[in-house]
N, C-alpha and C positions, 0 to 999 in steps of 0.2 A: 526817475531816481529820487531817493529821499534826500533831504537836505542834510549837510554835515551835522553830526551830533555835537552838541556843546557839552563841555565839562561842567561839573557842579552838581546840582540836584538831579539833573537828567541822567548822570552817569550811574549814580547809586540806586536809582529807582528800579523796582522790579521790572523785568521785561513784560511786555504785553502777553496775554494768554494766547496760546496757539489755537487755531481753529480745531474743532472736534474731529474733522476729517480733512487733514492736509492733503494736497494733491499728490498723487502717486508719481514716482519717478518714471518718466516715459523712456524706458530703456530702448525700445524699438526705434524711437525717433532719432537716436544718436548712434546707430550702427555704422553710419558713414565715417565716423572717426577711427574705426578699427582698420587694421591692415587688410587689404582686399585679398591677400593670399591666405593667411592662417585665421583671419577673423578674430584677432586678439589685439589687446592694447599693447603699445610698444613705445618706448621713449625715442626710438630711432626710426621714425617714419621718413621715407624718401619719396619725393615727388618726381615721377618720370616725365619725359617729354610727351608721352601719350596721355598724361594727366591722371594716370592710375597711381595709387599710393600703396607702397609696400614697405614692410620692415626689412631690416638688414638681414635677418635670418632667412626670410623668404627669397630675397635677392641672391643670397649666398647658396642656398640649397636648391632652388628651382633650376631645372635644366631646360633648354640650353642656356649657358651663361651668356650674357650680352643681349638677352631679349626679355621683354616684359612677359611674365608667365600668364598674364591675363589675356593680352591681345597680340602677343608675339611681335610687337614693335621693337625695332633695334634700339639698344641703349648706346648712345654715342661714346660714353666713357670706356676706355680700354679695360678698365677693372670690372666693368659691369655694374658699378655702383654709382648712381647719380650723385651730383654735387649738391642738388637743391633739397633742403629739408622741407617737409610740409609743416611749416610753423603753425599754420591755422589749426590743423587737426591735433598736433602735439599740445598746443596751448588749450584747446577745447578739452582734451583728455584731462589735463591738469585742473581746469576749472570744474569739470564734472566730478573729479575726485574730491575737490573742496566741497562741492554741493552734497556729495554722498556723506561727508563727515558732518555737515550741517544737519542732514536728515537722520543720522544715527540716533538711536534712543538715548544714549547717554550724553550726546552732544560733544562738540570738540573741546579739547582742553586749551588753555592759554598757550600761545606759541612762545611766550617769553619766560614766564615763571614756571610753566609746565606743572602747576599744582592745582590752580583753580579752574573751574569750568568757564569757558569763554562766554562772554555775553555780547561781544562786539566783533565785527569783521571789518578790517580796514582793507579795502580793495586795492589801494595804491601801495601799501606796504605788503599786501598779501599775507596778513597775519590775523590770527584769532587772538583777542585780548580779553582778559578779565577786567573787572571794573577798575581795580587799582592800576594795572598796567596801562589801561586806556587813559587814565588821568595823567600818568607819566608821559604817555605818548603825546597827549595834547599840549601839556605845558613844558615839560623838561626837554622833549625833543622838538618842540615848536612845529608841530604838524597839525595845527588846528584846521588848516585848509583841506586836509585829507577827508575824503568822503568815507564815513564809517556808518555801518548799519547794524542794528541789533540782530543777533542770531535768530531769535524767535521770529522776527519779521521775515528773515530770509527763508526760514523753515516753512513758513506758510505760503511761500511763492512756488511757482513751477520752476523746473530747470530752464525752460525757455526764457522766462523772465529774468532769472539769475544771470544767464549768459548775456542777455541784452544789456542789463545794468553793468556787468563787468566790462562790456565793450565800451559803454559810454564813459566809464571812469578811467579808461586806459590812457596813459600819457606816452608821448613820444619823447625819447631822451636824446641828447646831443650825441652825434657819432664821432666827435673829435676824440682822438686817442688820449689826449690829456684829460678829458673829462669822463673817461670810462669808469663805470661803477660809482660815479659821484652824484648821480641823480639830477643832473642839469636838464631841466625840461626844455624840449625843443619846440619852437613855434615858427621857425623859419626853414624854408627849403631852398637850397641852391641848385638850380637846374644845370649849371655847368658841372659841378661836382657830383650832382645827383645824390646829395646827402642832406640829412636833417641836421640843423645846428641851432645852438642857443643864441640869445641876443648878443652875448659877449663875443662869441666866435664870429658872428655876422659883422659886428662893429670893427673887429680886428682884421677882417678879410678885406684887403685893399685891391685884390685882383678881380673879384666878382661883385657885381652890383645889382643884377636883375634877380633879386630874391623874391620868393613867393611865400604866401602863408601856408604853413605845413598842412593844416587841415583842408584848405582849399585844394592843395596838390593831392592829398589823399582822396578827396571827393572826385577830383578830375580823373585820377587813375581808376577809381572804382566805376565811374561813369564810362570811361573808355572800355573797361572790361565788359560792362553791361551792354554797351553798344555792339561790341564784337559778338557777345552772346546772342543778342537779338538777330544779328546778321547770320550767325550760325544756325539759329532756329529756322530762318528762311531757307537756308541751304539744306537743312536737315530733311525737308520734305522730299528733295530729290533722292537723297540717300535712302530714306524710308521706302520710297517707291521702288528703287533698285533692290532694296533688301527684300521687299515683298515679292518682286518678280523672281529673285533668286530662290526665295522660299517656295514659290509656285513651281519653279523649274525643278527644285529638289523633290518636291512632292510628286511632280509628274514623272521624274526618273524613278522615284520609289514605287509609284503606282505601276509604271511600265515593267520594272523589275519584278514586282509581285505578280503581275499578270503573266509575264513570261515564265516565272517560276511555277505558277499554277498550271500553265499550258504544258510545260515540260513534265511536271509530275503526272498530269492527266494522260499525256502521250505515253510516258513510261509505264503507267498502270495499264494502258491498253496493250502495249507491247508485252508486258508481263503476262497479262491474261492470254494473249495470243500464243505466246511462247509456252505457257502452261498447257493450253489446249494441244499445241504441237507435241509437247512432252507426253501428254496422256495418249495421243494418237500413236506416237512413235513407240512408246512403251507397250501399247496394245499390239502394235504391228510386230514388235520384237517378240512379245509373248506368243503371238499367233504363229510367227515363223518358227520359233523354237518348239512349239508344240507340234507343228507340222513336221519339223525335222526329227523330233523324237519319235513320232509315229512312223515315219519312213525308215528311220534307223532301226526301230524295233522290228519292222517287217523284214528288212534286209537281214538283221541278225537271226530272226527266226528261219528265214530261207536258208542262210548259210549253215545254221545249226542243224537244220533238217537234212541238208546234203551230207554234212559230216556224220550225222547219225545213220543215214542210209549207207554211206561208205563203210562205216564201222560194222553195221549189220551184215553188209555183203561180205566183208572180209571175214567176219566171224562165221557166217553160214558156210562159205567155201572151205574155210579151215576145218570146220567140224565135219563137213561132208567128206573131205579127204581123209579124215581120221576114222569116221564111223559109218560113212554112207555105203550102202550096198549097191551093186551094179543096177539093180532094178530102180532104186531111188535116184541114182545118178541119171539114168536114162529118162526117167519121168520128170525130174525137176530141172535138169540142166538147161533146156531151152528157155524156160521162164526166167531162171536166174541169169542166163546169158543176156537176154533182152534187157533186163533191169540194169545189169552191169554196163552194157553198152550205152544205155541212156545216161548212166552216171559218168561214163568216160566222155560223153559229149559236153557235159557241163564244165564250164571254166569260171574261175573266180573273176570278178570284174576288175579291170585294170584301174590303176590309181586315177588316171584322167577320166575314166568312164564312170567311176563310182559316184553315186549320188552325193551331193553336198547338202546334208541336212541343215535346216535353219539358215538358209541364205539371207544375209542382211544387207545385200547391195542396195535395195530400195531405201532402207533406213539411212544408209551412209549418203545416198544421193540427196535425200530430203534434208539431212543435217547440213550438207554442203550448201544447199540452197538457202538456208536460214540467214 
């Protein structure tokens, strides 16, 4: 990090020239600060016990309520809204927003006078300052110890470097209710209260004595989390192996399902082809039986029609002979006509049970029943 800027000649001097090609904003590198549900920035990011980060809108809209919409882990709070804010991602969003202002073509305006273009950024006050307001900041407000850097220098840096420098310049403030919003910098940690406190509060605390350096405590906590992460990495191999086995099992099931589906489709196609062959054969058999029945029926119709015509001819001949025939004609023709009429008398129409059944489809019905 750069050393604190001094007032005087350095304040009014023109800022250093920016590089011709300043580093581009690595937008993809900071997607992790977005809500894992809607992938949007939000000032209300909540950290779930499963360590997923979601905004209030996603927690309220996603169903079922009471579960993480990413991994379905239960949320212990009855309201379905976790109590823990993801302060890290919220603050990173705010810092990246500041960096975007620095990278804007026009540059940020002064946070105090709001008229002049800012030339300095005070990371402790989190303010952009023009040259005049920065001089007031240094002398009138007695904040010469604050780390301030020129905007042009920050513009030439990457977002990663800006966030790292912001982290180094961040101070812890006393958690005592009486010192709220008073800017009392904390350098002491009380393990009994589990709170950060300033020197004044530590001197006045007569109950607790085993104080620790706050930065040492911060490092200890971070090292503790790092150690747990390393242990989780060792345990992760077992879960990765189980995950790979489950994926293999899922692939095997998918493959078995696909093979069975193909087998079913193949078998169904075979059955369809066989049924279609049976259909063609049965339709052909029906057509043959129908044709045979039509022919037999036509023959029977012709036979019965012939008998009726013979009877009609006999009746007509006898009637005309009675009217107009001479004795000689009767004597000559009567034996012949008598024999013919006797033959007709012997003919009888077929009974209903004896009559031919044209187009018998019993065989077709039997084969259909066997399908």
